[in-house]
N, C-alpha and C positions, 0 to 999 in steps of 0.2 A: 771482501772484501770485512764486513760484515763478521759474516758467517767466523770468520775464521777470529777476530778482536770473540765472538762469545766463546768458543771452543779456547782460547786462551785465556778467559776468565774465567770460565767455567774449569777448566782444569786446575790454575791460580787457588781458586778461590774451596779443591776440593785439596788440594796440595799441604794447604791452609786449614782446612779444617783436618785433619789429619794429623798437622802437627798441636793442633788445640787439646784432640781429644787420643791423648798417645800419655797417659796418667801411668804412675803403677796400681803394679797390679794386687797389693797387696794393700792401697789404700782402698781400693774399688772391695774388694776385700772388709776390710776393717769399716766402714764406710754399714757394707748391707750385713753389718753384726753387729753393728748399735745402733738400728737403723729398725731391722725381725726383719726387715726384705732378702730377699734372692738374688744375688750381687747379678746385676747385669746379666747375655747369653751371649754381648760382644766382648773375647778377645780380648782387653790393651794388654799394650805392652812395654812392658815398662824400660825404657832403654840407659836406663843407669850406668846399666849390665859391664853391656859391650863394647859405651863409655870407659867403659873405670877401664871394664879390659884392652882395648883398643890403649888407652892413655898410656896402661902400666907395660903390654909386650912393646912399645915404643923410647920404650924407658928400659931396656931389655932389665926388664923385672924379676925374680922367683915369682916375686906376688898377682904374675896377673892370671895363672889359674886361681887364683882364688876370688879373681875381684865379684860375684855371686855370695858367697860370706862374706863379704865387706858389708855389700848391700842388706843384707841380711841381718843381717847384728845393729846395719841403722838403724834398718828401722826395727827390732827391735824391741830396742832400746832410745826409744825415737832424740835419736843422732843426726847431724847435722852427714850425708852420707861419704863425704867427701873427705870427712878429720881422720879419723886414723888411718885413711891414705899419706893426706898432705904430712901427716905429723912422719911418714914414714919415708916419706918421700922428706923428712926434715934431718931426721938425725942419723938414718944409711943409706941415702939415696936408691929408695925408694928398695927394699932389702936388700940389698947388695953390697953393705959395708954392717957387718954387724960384728960382737965376739960365736969365735967361732961354735958351732953347735949351738946356741944357745934359740937358733928360731926368734929371736928377741931383735928385730930392725925398728923398734917402737922409743930404746933410750928405761926400755919402763923401768925399775928400777936397780935405774943401773946412774949411780950416787957422780957429780964429774971430781973428775980427775980417777978413778976407777974406771979397767975394765974390763968389767965383768958386773954381770951382778943376776936378774934374775931368769931362765931359763923356762923355756917352753919346746913343747914337745913336736912341735911343728908349726906352719904357717900362719892355718885352719885355728889348732887352740894360743894363737898367740894375741888371732884377731880380736878372735870373744874376750881374751881378759881384755884386752887392753879396752877395748871398747863401753865390757863393763866396767872396769879404775875409776873409766872418765864418766863413768853412766853416774854409778853412786858414791864416788868421792872428789870425780871434782862439780859435776852441773845440776845435781840433787844437795851441795852444799851453797850454792851460788854460785857455780865461777860460768853465767852462758853462754863468753864467746871468749871468747878465741883471747883474746888478750887476757882475760881474768885466768885462764885454764892456768898462760902462757908465764904467772908470774905465780907460779907452786911449781907446774912441771917446771921449767930451766931452767940454770943456771942466765943465761945468757936475753938481755933484755931487744931482739931485734927477732928470738925464736919465734911470739907472731908471727908477726910480716912473714918471714919466712915461708909457715904454714902458714897463712892468707895466702901468700903468691900462691904454691901449687896446686890448692884450694880452689883457686882464680882458673887455675892451669888445670883443672880436673874438668870444670863448667864451661870453660871457652873449648875444648880439644875437639877440631877435626881432623880425619886423615888424612879429610882431600883437600886444605887446607894447604900451598907452596912453600907454606913460612913456616909450617909444622915438619914437614916432610925429611927425611935423612936421608944424605947427599952421604957414598960414599966416590974418592976422589982418586 
């Protein structure tokens, strides 16, 4: 019985240690660059990409295949990795409802009441341009919270609440959670 308990404790320790040491690859590389030291030979796994991809697939989003690009742009611009996908959730149900041919699932450059505005050549270009716009036009000018961005970005006083809702849903998403599994009747 004692051996079984020890094995369970050892397995639990290994499991939780692995969770704690799962760090974004880019963070390890940035730290190595900053300190002038070589990055550890241990390969760290960035779970955000897979989590976001699965979340977007769960919502039948055409943006799912661009999960990696969302993360890369967020890291490059020091944005919360959930922000741009959550805005797409709020503005276009994750890219399912947007002006035809525009690849603009963020309502970017579409004034209130207008049916069209800025057009992107692809989802990838849209992710890049919206991420850069948020960074340079909002965050760098002092709008550092979803609420302060929302006061400028959207006419709706509920915009920030909706974006935060989707940010939390992305963060807590687990494809094995029975409450999040789709059911077809």
